[in-house]
C-alpha positions, 0 to 999 in steps of 0.5 A: 710923815716927815717935813722939812721947811725950805730953809732946812731943805737947802741947808742940807741939799745942793742944788741940782744941775742935770735934767730930770725929765718929769712928764707926769707932773704937768699942771696949769698956771691957773692951779697956782694959789691966788697969792702968787698974783700970776696973771692969765696966759696972754692971748695967743693968735694961733691954732695951738700952742704949749709952753713947758719948762725944759727941766721939770717938764711942767706945762705952764700954758697950753691950747689945743696942745694935742690937736694933730696938725701938719708939722711943715718944716718942724719935721726937720727937728726929728730929722736932725734928731735922728742925724744927731743920734747917728753921730753920737753912736759913731755910725756917721761923722761930721767930716764924712763926705756925702755924695748927693743923689738925683733924688735930692736935686730940686730941679729934678723933683717938682715937689721941691718947687718953691720950697726951702733949699740948700741948692744941691746938685747931683754929684756934689760931695758935701760934709755931714756938718754942712748938710746939717746946717743946710737942714737946720739953718736953711731948712733945706728940703734937698739937704734932708733927702741927701742925709736920709739917703746917707744915714739910712740908704733911702728916705723910706728907711729914714722915715722909719727911724723917725717914727721909731724915735716917736715911739721911744720918746712916747709921743702920742700925736705924731707920725711922719711920712717925709724927711722934710715936712712938706705936706703929706697925707697921714703926716701929723704932729702936735704942739706938745709933741713938737715941744717934747722933740725940742726937749729931746734934741737939747737933752740927748744930742747937745752937739747937734742942738748947738747948731740951732743958734747959728744965725746964717750959713753960706753954701756955694756962695749962697748966704741964707739966714736962720729963719728963727727971727727970735735969735736976734731979739735982745730981750730974750736969750733964745738959742733955737729951735725951728720954724715951718710953714706950708699952706696947710700948716700955717706958720709954726715955730718951736723956740727955746730960751734960757734965763739963769738955770731956767729953760723954757720951750714954746711951740706955736702952731697955726700962726697967721703970719711969718712975723706973727708966730715970733710975736706970739712965741715971745709972749709965751716965753716972756710970760713964763720967765716973768712969773715962774722960776725953776728950782733944784731942791734935791740932787741925785745921790745926796742925802735927803733923810735917814731912817733906822734899818733893821737886820742890816750891817748899819743902824741907819740907811741914807735916803734921797732921789735917783735923779736930780729934782727940778720944780717949776714954781711961782717966782718968789715962792722958794721960801714957802716951799716945803718938803715931806716924805712918807715911807711905804712901810713903817719899818725898813728891813735889810737887805736894801738895794741901791735905788730901791724905792721905799717911799715918796717925797712930797713938795708943798706950797700953801699946804697943797702938794704940787709934785711928788718924787720917789724916795730911794735908798742911796747905797746898798744895805746888805744884811748884818752878821748872824749875831747882829740880826739876832740882836735886832730881832730881839729889839724889834720884838720888844719894840712891837710889844711896847711901842 
């Protein structure tokens, strides 16, 4: 096993800047060594919650995070995600004019009575960009229907797209029945899955996500403010995401905030009051930023180590990681972070392919492995010439005989 201290590690490596999604390295805050002096998770007055680091995927706090609950208007996060993917793929465009149908007319649909609306009328022609804001900022159920019809031809087909993305994102406790989130039998999600949808929005459709920080939107001379009150909180740098409420769901909120290179996402479901959900979400975000930090010790394509290689056109091969590595560690512990690696085989023989996994990188704090990542070959290593391979064969034979 080969070990690098944090100082050696950072002399050799450049901090990463792209995301490396790691859903397999979840850990609880209470697992951290006591010397970090991290207090327990604050009491959160909600039925379910989760707090994750966007970059590393690490779970810092959770309660009933996988319990299936009514998502209410958090559903619109997936509606928005589908729209963002359609724009990204060039299937629709922000300046496309959408003709509003009768099924998006609140007056003609009793199910919309008393719910959040953009106040569309049949025959209105509205750009995609405005309907997107109607969904994200005004939480307009009518805008969801209008966009579903435009993107997929019908609400049912659009819901099918939503559930296809549920599978693609690996969500275990989510199924949608509507495009807007009003309570429907068989529709459910969880705090963890909603946080992961938020993560996907930020990662996969950043142009769509950029709308979430806007504080108000006016359509047809009706001004409505973003229902995410944390956008106005000057103690946090919140730039999204979404709120929701029905009698069955309670008060829900998914929020994301940044501090330096760190981004946290909180999901609070089943809160007691409109403002209370914001208070509880702020508790989680503040606690996370105070006591943890995100570090980026390894960058994709940068050499982490090199090892001898036999039968290749070079004597050594460069090793590193395929994706930028992000770790969430107790704040102030960077100097104590160590990295080591082990090879899957004691010898490396050419040919070796770029990104071929040849071992494991282990990150440790206080002698405990906190995360592992694959060690890969950074560049193709073809076989050497015939004469060179013969020489390596003889060398390797002596190496086996005499150690």
